[in-house]
N, C-alpha and C positions, 0 to 999 in steps of 0.2 A: 393395520400396522403400516406405518409410513415407511417409504423406501429409504434404504441406507445411502443410496447414491444421490447426491444433490442434483436437482434439476430433472430427475427422472420420476415419473408417476408410477405408483404401485397399482396392482390390480384393483384394490379397493378404491383408490383415488379415481381410476378410470370409470369404475361403476358409479361412484357418486356424481362425477361430472355428467355421465350419461343420464342418470335419473334427474339431475337438475335441469338439463337441457329439455328432457321430456316434460317436466313440470312447467317450464317456461312456455313451451309450445302449447300446452294444455290450458294455460292461463291461471293456474293455481299459485304460481310464484311470480312476483314482479319481474319485469324485463331487466336485462343487464344494462348498466349505465356506462357511457364512454367517458373520456377524460373531461369533457365539457359538461357532463351531467345529463346528456340527452339519452333517451331510451333507444336501445338497439333492437330492431325487430328480430325476434328469435327464429323467424321463418326464413331469414336471409341464408342462402346456401353457404356452406363452409368455404368453398373456393372463392367467394366474394368477401366474406367477413374476416377470413384469416389473412393477415398481412404477409406479403412475400418476405423471403428470408433477408433481403437487403434493407428493408424498412421496418422490420418487426421490432417493436418496443417491449414486448412481453405483456402488454396490457390490452384490454378490449378497446378497440377504436376502429373507426371507419375513415380515418384521415388519409389512408393510402388510396381510397377511392375518390378523393377530391383533389383538385388542383391546389398547389401551394399558394398561400395568401401572398398577395403582392407580386405575383408572377404573371406576366402577360402571355397571351396566346402565342406570340412570336417566339418568346423564350422557350415555352414548352415545346413548340414545333422544332426549334433548333436542338433541344436536348434529345428529342426523339430521333431526329435525323442524324445526330452525331454518334449514335450507337454503332451503326453500320453505314458504310458508303455504298449505296445501291446503284447499280447500273453504270458505274464509272469505269473508265479504262485508263490503264497506266501508260499514257503517252500514245503517239500515233502507231499505226500498224507497221510491221516490217515489210520490206520490199521483196525479200527472198526467204525461203524456208530455212529455219535454223535447226541445227542438230538437237535432238531431244524434245522438240516441240510436238504439239498434237498433229498427228498425221492427217486429220480430217480438216481442221480449220487453220492450223499453223500457229496457235497461241502457245506460249511457253508455260502458262500457269496450270495446265492440266494435261492429262494424257487422253488417248483416243476413247478409252472406255468411259471416261467421265465427261466427254464433250456433249454439250447440249445443242449444238448446231445440227442442222439437217444433214444426215449422212450423204456424202457426195459419191458420185460414181467413181471419180478419181479425186483423191484427196489433195490437199495443198502440198504435200510432200512431193508429189509427182508433177503437179501442174504449175506450182509457184504463182497461183492466182487467188485473188480474194482472200488474202491472209488477214485474219482477225487480230485486233489489238489485244494485248495482255490485260486480264482483269486485275482489279485491285484486290489483293489477298491480305486480309488483316489477321493478325495474331492477337486475339483477346483472351486473356487468362481468366477462366471462370472456375468457380468452386464446384463442389458436389451438387448443390442445389441449382446453381446457375446453368450447369450443363443439362440438367433435366427439367428446366423451366420451359414449358411448351409455348409460352408467349414471349420468350426471349427474342428480341429483334423483330417483333411484329410491327408492321407498318399500317396504321389505321387508315391511311389514305386509300389503300386498296379496296376498302369497303365501299367508298363512294364510287369507284369505278365499277364495282360489281352491281351496285344499285342502278347506276346509269345503264348498264348493259341489260339488266332485267326490264327497265322501263322501255328501252327500245324494242325488246322482244314483245312486250305487252302491246305497244302501239301497233307493231306489225300484225299481231294476231287480231286486234280489233279491226284494223283496216281490211284484212282478208275476210273476216267474218261479215263486215258490211258489204263487201263486194259480192260474196256468196248470197247474201240476203237480197240484194238488188236483182241478181240473176234469177233467183227463185221467184220473186214477185213478178218479174217480167214474164217468166214462163207461165205463171199462174194466170196473168192477164191474157196472154195469148190463148191459153186453153179455154178461158171463159168466152173470149171473142169467137173462137171456133164453134163453141156450142151455140151461141146466139145466132151465128150465121147459118147453122144447120136447122134452126127453127125450134130448138129445145130451150128449156128454161135456162136461165143463167146458172142456177145451182139448185138441183133437186132438194138437197139438204141445206137448210138455212145456215147450219153450222159447218158446212163443208169447207168454206174458206178460212174458218177459224180453227180447224182441227190440227193444222200443221204448224201454224205460227201463232204466237201470242201477241200481246200488245207491244212488247219490246223486240219482237222478231226472233226470240229464242224458240227453237223447235221443241224444247222440253217443257215449255210453259202451257201447251195446249191441254194437257191432262193433269194440270196441277191440282185441281180440286179432288181428283181421284186419290191422291196421296196425302191430302191435307185435312183428313178427318179430325185429327186432334189438334189442328192449328189454333182453334179458338179456345182451347182449354186454358184456364188461368194458370200461369206459371210455366207455360211451354212456349217454345219458339220454333217455328217450322222453317226450314231452309229448302226451297223448291229446287235449288240447283243440285244439292247433294242428297235430297230425300232423307234427311236426318232430323228427328225431333229432339231438341236439346231441352233438358229439364233444368231450369234455373235453380240456384240454391235457395232463393227466397222469393216468395210471391210478392210482387211489387205493390199490391194493395195492402199488405200488412205493414204495420208500423215497425220501423227498424228497432232492434233491441237496444241500441245505444241511445235511443230517444226516450226510453222508458224512464230513465233517471239521468239527468245531466250533471249530477254531482260527481266531481272527479274522484272523490273518496268512496264512492259506492262500489258495487261489484265490478270486477274486472271484465272488460269486453275484449274478445279476441277478434280482430277484423279479418284474420286469415280464414277462420272457420265460421265466422259470424255467430259465435256462441257467447253466451253470458251465463255461466254455470251457477254463480252465486245469486242471492236474492237482492236486487237493488232497492226493494221497498220493504226494508226490515221494520221501519216504523209503522207501516200500514199493513196489518195482517190480512185485510180484506181486499188487497189489490188483485187485479186480474192476472198480472204477470208476476211470478215469484221465482224466476230463474229456471234454467234448463234442468237442474237436478230434480226439481219438483215434478216436472213432466216426465222425466226418465223413470221416476219411481212409481208412476201411476199405471193404470191399466193392468195388463197381464205380465208386467215386469216381475212382480213377486212370484207368480206361478212359474214363470220361465226360470227364475233363479232357483226355485226348489227343484225343478226338473233337472237343471244343470248340476246342482249339488248331488242329486241321486245318481246321475251318470258318473260323476267323479268318485263317489263313495261305493258304487256297486262293484262287486268282484266279478271276475270272469265266470264263476260258477253260477251267478244269478241269471245268466243269459245262455241259452243253448247254442247261440252262434259265437260266443266268446265275449270279448271286451265290449262294454257298452260305450258308444260314442254318439253324443247328441248331434254333432254337425255331420258326421259321416252317414248316420242312419237315424234320422229323427223319428220316423214311424216306429221303429223297434224300441227306441228309448221311451216314447210315449206309452206304448202298450205295456212295457215292463213296469213303468212307473204306476200305471193304473192298476195292474195286477198286484203290485206291492202295496198300494193303498187298501185294496180289497182284503188282502191277507192280514194286514195290520188291523183293520176293522174287525175281522173275524176273531183274531186273537184277543182283542180288547173285549169283545162280547163274551168269549169263553172265560176270560179271567174274571169278568164281573159276575158271571153266573156262578162260577166256582166259589167266589168269596161270599155271595149271598147264600149259596147252599150250605156253606160251612158255618157262617156266623149269623145268618138270618137278616131280617130288616127289609124284606121285600115289601111289606105292608107300608113302610114309611116312604117308599119310592113310588109305588103304584097307587096306593089308597091315601096318599097325602092330601090334605085340604088345599084349596086354591092358594096361590101366593098372596092374594089380597087379604085373606083371613090371617095368614101367617104374619104378614107385615102390618096388620091392624089398619089397613087403608080403608076408610069409609068416606061417604059423601056428606057427612054431618058438617053443617055450616055454622061457624062461630065467628062473631065479629068482636074485636077488642078495641078499647080506647087507648089513648096514649099512655095513660097511667097503668094499663094492664087489666082494667075491669071489663067484664063481659057486657057489651052493649046490645048485641042481638044474638039469639040462639042460646043453646045450653052448653055450658062448659063441659068438656069431656073429663071423665074421672081420671085421676092420676093413677098410674100403675102402682099397686101395693106389693110389698114383699111377702114371701111366704112366712116370715117371722111376725110375731105379734108386735104391734107398734103402739106407742103412747100408753104403755102399761108400766107403772112405777110401783114396785112392791115396797113394803115397810114404810108406808105413808110418805114416801119421797115424791117430790114434784120434778126432780131432775134425774138424769142418769148418772151412773157411776163414771167418774172420770171427767165430769164437767167442771171440776175445781182442782187447782194445783197450787201448792205452796211449799217452799223449802224442800223440794224433791219428793213430795208425797202427793198422791192423788186422793180425791174424795168427792163427796156430793156437793154441788153448788148451792143447794137449798139450806143445809144445816152445817156445812163445813166439817163433816165428820169423815175421818180417814179409814174407818172400818167398813168393810163391804157389807156385813150383815147387821149394821147398827140401825136402830129404829130412829126415824126422823122425829125430832122434837121441835122443829121450827113451826112457828104459828103461821108464817106466810107461805 
């Protein structure tokens, strides 16, 4: 039932929208189109696909994520900077402390508890020194959504400064690591020289100098082979730094599913999950790949479905432990299902025995002839010509009915009902309509 309030969705509408979104993500329903007819990726997060309140048009679109057409980068930067004036001061700083100003820095635009300057031992109220200029305070009227917009007034230029700071930290870390490596190599050379001077071998163990450092100088690379047992497995990627083996979603030696059929009207391919559930080769039933749904229905899928159905339909009285749950206790579910099948087989055997004991017929089940004799299947070879005549072999006899055939009483040569005229049936040989009439036809 639709909602009576215009513009407000009912519970049923929300459920339909949720089901439609799930179907689009699964690939069973085509993707949503924007105003220009382009498909919108259903896996885009909602906070990116949903337009802000001040540019929302009520239609599916991603225009709010793109720069307006015909607008230069300078214009965009000016619009972004015109929202708030950042870091500007309202004129020069005062020479003396003013009544009502901040006791810490001397600015009139805030009080001491809101001051962001470093707390002084003696504030500007008592020293009249280093009085800060007043900040620019803007009064921007925002609505309900604007006040709660987390990105309202965000300056993207701060991201570049953050990236630059991280780059400087990374360079300093690499420089420090290189210095430590040089010191370690120098110390190792001194140790080797000391051993040589004492008359011992340079290194009793040939791998002694390689146990601490690898080719790139990283101390953690010396025992890399110890953790990289599965690094050569197809479809896996080993990271020696983090000791983590990552399983890729698709083995690179396999052909990508979207290359199975390049027809745009074939089965839908979902690039997010790399799945093609439909059959892209409908015209070729002998194709090697017929969609993911065919693979999902093979193997033990049917047996697992029957086991899950038993767990759903089983009552708590069927299990001594209570409710049957396949995921919580799979061993218990499997044992109960096996015992259920055995009990059902015993009941079927008892029912069959009782029916045979009451009505009989055991001789037709136990002492029945082989199926080959029942179906009249023999190895007798007969070859026919195009006209239907026997060329080689002996033609098999036609099965005859239990009734007498080709027997015509009362001197008739045809059967009763072989002739009809004016609503009356009769013999075709003598055209008589009486059933017991004697045939007088000479032919």
